Every structure is written in C-alpha cells, then in structure tokens.
N, C-alpha and C positions, 0 to 999 in steps of 0.2 A: 526442424527435426519434427518429424510426425513420430509419437511412440504408442503403439497399441497396448494400451493397459490391460485391454480384455483378455490377452494372452496370459497375463500373469494371475487372474483372478482366481483359479483354481488354487496356486499354491498360495497366493496371498490370504484370503479370505479363512481359510483355515487358521491362520495365526494372528488376524486383525482381533479375534476376540481375548488374545491372551496377550495383550501389550505389556510388556517388563514395565513394572513401576518404576526400577531404577533408573530409565529413559529419561523420567518426567520429574527426577528428584535432584535440582541443581545443588551445588555444595554451598556452605555459607559464606564463601568468597564472592558468589554474585550476587548477594543482598536478596536471593529470591526466595520466597516462604516454598518449601515444599510443597507438592499437590500431587501425591501419588494416584495413578489410576489405579482402581479396584478392578481385578478379573471378576467376572460375571458368573454366577454360577449356572449351571445348564438351563436354559430356555428363558433366562433373563437378558435384558438389555442394559449395558454399560450406559451412562450418562452422556459418551461421546456418540453414541448412536441413537441419540433420543433429541428429538426437538419438542419445543412447546405449541400446540396449536393455538390460533387466537381464541377459539371457543372457550370460554371459562369454565374452570372446572374440567377441561377434557385433556388428553394429553396424547400426541399423536407419535408412535414409533417408528423411526425412520432409519434404517439401515445405511449410516451414511457413509462409508467407506464403498460398500457394495453399488451406492448410487453413485460415487465418484467414479467407480471404473466402469460403470454402464453407459457413461456418457458417448454421445456420438458427435462428429461435427455438425451435424444437419440441424443439433439444436441452436446453434447462434450463426448469424448472419455472417459474422467476419471470420476469418481464417484463425485457429487457435495459433499455429506456428508464429504467424504474424505477431500476435499478442507478445508471445514468448520471447521474440526479439527483442519487442520494445522493452520489455522489463528486464531485459540482460544489458541493455543500454546504459552507460555511465550516467546519462542525464535522468535515468529513472533509478532502478535498484541497483545497477552494476553486476558485477561477475565476479566473486571470488571463490575459489575451491577449497578454503577452510575456513573455519568458525572464526567469527570476528564479531566485535560487539557495536550492538546497535548504537548510534551516536547519541541518543536521550536517553533510552532506558538502561543500557549496556547489557541486555540481552543477547545471547549467542543467534547469530546468523549464519549462514551459509548460502552459496550459489547466489541466484538473485534474489538477496534478503530473504529467503526460508527460514522461518521461527524454528529453531530446535528446540525448545524446552517449553512451549506453551501446554497449559493443560487442556482436557475436555471442559466444553463449556456449552451451558445452556443459552441459547439466545432467540427468547420468545419473539414470535411473529405478533406483533400488536396492531397490526393493520387489519381489520375484519373484511376489507374487500381484497386482501392480498392471498391467494390462496398457496403460495409458495413458501416453504418453510426455510429456516436458515439453518446450515450444517457446520459444526464447530467441533470436529473431531480433536484431538490432541495432536502434538506433535510427532509423538510415537507412532501413531496409528497412521498419519499421513505418511512417514518413513516407509513404514511396513506396506503401506498401499502403491509406494514408489517399487516395491520389490527390494528395498535394501534391509540388511540384515540388522535387527535390533541391537545386537552386541556392538557392534561399530559405532550406533548411536550413542551408547554409553560410555565408549572410549573417547570420543570425541569431545563429549562434555566434559570428562575427567581434565581432559588436556587442555579445555577452555578455560576451567576452573583454575588449572595451576598457573595459567598464562596471565589471568585476571588478576590473581593474588599477587603475582611477581610484578606486573608491568602496570596495573591500574588502566582504566578505561582508556585514557588520551594516551597513554604509552602504548596500548595495545593497538590501537587504531594506527597509530605512527608507523608500526611496523608490519602493517598489513601485506603490503605489497612482496616483504621478505618472507611471508608464511609458507611454508612446504604445503601442496596440495592434500589434502585429506580425503579426496573423494575426484571422482574422474569428471570430464565435460558431460560423458553421457549419463553419468549418477545424478549429476546436477540438473541435468534437463528432464529426468524422470521425475526428480523434487518438483521443478518448476510447472512441468505439466499439471500433475496432482494439484497443487497448489492453485494454480490458473482456473483449474475447472470448480476448484471450491468457490473463488471468488465469482466465476459466472453464476453459479448457485445462488450464493448471497446476494449477487448484483440483483439477480431476478427477485429475490426477497424485499428488497428495497424499493423496487420500481414495480408497480401494477401490472404496466405494458411494456415490459422489458420486451416481449417476443415482438411488438408491434414498431420498435424503435430501428431507426437505419443501423447499418453495420457499425459504422464509427461512433454513433451513440452508444450501443451495446458493448463496444470495445472500451469508451471512455467509463463507463460504470462498472466495468469489470476492472479496470485498472485504479480506480478509487477504493472498490470492495477490497483488492488485493493489498492494497498499501496501508489502509486504513484500518481494516478489519471491523471489529464491533464500534470502533470509534467513528464510523461514518454515521452512525446514527444520531450523532452528537449536530450533524450539519440539518438541522432542522427546516431551516429555511428552504436549502436547495430541494430536500425530500419533499418538501410540502408543494413546491414548484411542479415537480416533476410528477408528482401525485395527484394535483389539482386540489389540494387542501385550501379551501377557501377560509376554514376558520368558523363556518356558517353552520356547522354539525349536521350537515346533509350529506350523510355518508352513501346515499343512494345515487349522487349524482355521479354522471360518466366522466372519466378523467379526460382532461383536455387532450392529453395524448394520443386518444383514442379517435379524436376527430381530425376536422382539417387543421387544426392548431399545430399538430406534429410535424407540419413541414413550415411554419408558420416564423420567419426569421426575426420579427421583434419578440414573440414569445421566448424563443430559444434564446436571444439575446439575454432577456429578463434572468433566464435559467443560468448563463454563462456568469451574469454580474454578481451573482449569489455566492459563486464560488470565487470569482475576481476580489471580492471584499473579503475573503476569509484570511487567517493568519495561515493557512497551509499555503496559500498562493502567495504569500508574501515571503514564507521561509524557503519554498522549493519555485522558484520561479521558473525555471526553465523547464521543468517536468510539469507545472501547472499550465503553464502556455499550450504545451504539446497536449494535454489532456482535454482541456476546456476548449480549446479547437474542434476537437472531436464532436463537441456537441451541436457544431453548426450543421444544420441541416445540408447546407450546401458544401459540407467538407470535401466531400467525394470531387467536386469538381474543380477544388484549388485547396490543397492542403496549406500550401505555403501563405495563400492570401487569408485563410481563415485563421493561421496562427498570428499575421501580421495585426489583424484586426483585435486580437486577444493581448497581444502585447501592448497595443496601444491604450488599453483599457488598464492593463496592470502596471502599477507604478514600478519603477525601478528601486531597488533597494536602496532605503537611504543611506548616505553615508554621512556621519556624524563628523563635522569640520571644527578646528580649533577658532576660526574667523569665519564670517560671514561676509568679508569684503570680495568684492566681485573677482578683482585681481587673484587672489589668492584660489576662489575656486576654479577659474579657468587652469592656472597652473596645476590645482589637483587632480584636474580631469585629464589633463594632459601629461600627467607623471612626472612633471618636471620639479613637483615641491618635495625636497627631503624633509625627514622627518625633524622636526623642532627647530627647522628652519624659518626666520620671520620671512615675510613677504610682502611686494607692495609697497605701499604706503608707509608701512611699519618699518620695513627694511631701510627704506629710503630716509627716514626720521632719524634711524639709528646710525645710519653713516654719516649724515649731517651733524648729528651731536658729538660724534667721534671727532670728526675734522674741527669743530669749532672747538674742543678742548684741547686741541694740539696746538690751535693759534694763539 
C-alpha cells in the first residue's frame, strides 16, 4: 500500500512542533522513566528535530518530521511497499492492531512493532566520512507525522498501562490475539510507512555508500535499522566491514563498497558472517536468515538459494537435552520422547532391573 504523506504535510507540520508531553509520559506501571517532550519557543528547534553533525563543536539543525514527509520513492532502489510487507510478516515484526508489550523491554508496541513511548533522542553521527545525519524524533512526533490524533495516542498508552498492571508482561503477551483493535489497518500502515522511512534515513547514516548498494542490500540495512534502532551501532564489526574501516586510522581511504568489491561474493560473505555470528542472529534465526541473505550481491538472481546459503552458516538453536545418548537425541528430534520418560539403554536397564526383582 503506497501512502502519499506529502498530502498530509500542511496539516501535520503545524502540529509537529507542539507535541503533547503526555503522549510520551508512561505511567509507573510500565517501569519507564518519564521523559516529556518540551514544546519549543517560537524560532527554536526541539531536540527531536535536531541531530549532531560530525564536526566537533558544531550542530546541524535538521527538521526531522518535514524531512520524513519529503521522502520520495526514488531515494532508494527498492520498493518501499515491499519493505513494509516484509516488516508486517510474522517472521519479522508481525501485525497487531492494539498496543502490546515488547518481549524484552515491556515497552508498548503497535502495528508492525511501532514503538509508542520513545522520547526524542540525539544520535550523533560520529563517522567523519558519512555526511548523512541520524533522525530520532519521538514516538509522539512520528504518530503525528502519520496524521494521527495525539489524544488517541495518550488514550492507547493509558489503556496499555492499565492492562500491563493487571496482567504483567507475559500475561499480556498471552492475550495478544484476543485484544480488540485500537487502530485500523490503514492507520497502522501510515505508522509503518513513516517509521520505515526513518529507518531508511538512519541506514544511510550507518553506511557511507548506502546509495551505491544493490536494492536488496539497501533493504537489508533498512530492516536492521528498523528493528534495532540506535542499538545497531553496537554491531561494530559489521559496520566496520560495510564502511571499510581497517583500523589503520586512514580515514581518507575510499570505502571498499565504492569499488568492484561491492559485487565481490567473498567480501559480502565476510560481511554476512559478521552478522551470522551475532546473538541477534541466534535469537531471531528466521528473520536473520531472510535479512542476511539480502546482503548477497546475487540475491536478486535467486533469493531462496541465498537464504539456503545463510541457513547453512547459521547454526540452529541449541536444544538442551537431559542426556547426550544418541538414541535419546534421535527420539527427541522425531518428537517421540515424552517429558521425563527414560529412553534407549537407560530404559532397557530399568526394565531389566524390575524383572530381576520380580524373579
């Protein structure tokens, strides 16, 4: 679904600078420290609408929300609705039309994993060779950039806090499928689109030569930026590889991805391995296989083949067993081993012992 956000800009921009602080003030039940958005005075810029430039002592003011609204599909090589469709898939973010807790943090999400309570953040661009700043507006600003009523956001957050206090995080997640929708499919798509555009801009901030990458590689980086946000900066080995940081201190060297190595299979296999070896790939194996495969320069020629290659590199999730005997392992793998039931030689020995006592 393609949504033309530019048509909303005239109405949205007037309210983007007056974000309600209540929309970013979670209740005590969530365990989140309140971080209200301050309404800027006329002529001033809020923290959500500024980013730090790489030059020491300087600061570049970037109107974050207008920049998101000004996005055009020609800025990337892939089709934005295709990225949105992937993010909606349950192998990736899923699709829930009511606020639900993040499985790790307990923070409220909605739609395709859209965060509802993030404050505006400063995300400095520390790479002197990358001119692209990061964009980190608050959830409330992104909500309004999607053309949604800020009062509804506060109402959804209040409902979420009440449910979280009553059910706790895991009880809440068990009830996800029974929740009554709080937004429509169309509204969730509006949120997804503006959040995906933010991820594209931030992916460009992580990768110097984002514009020179293949369509699938741009999409892979955008997915990583969407899922991990500022945490992607912790993948230092991966970022060093895609930016050709050799560690030699030579910041004037041309990035490898600007040269023929951009289509070099061995080079990109090394880049893929840096993600395969991460904890993220082990925890989210299905998603990781899909995303990492897109970094293959030959992905467009055979997506399934590319995924099979990554799947072969990425070890399956380790299943801890009660015994290391091969017989038990085979039965566990085939689903025939009941919980607490002995198997193989252990079961045979037990039966023999029982018969011996009877005789």
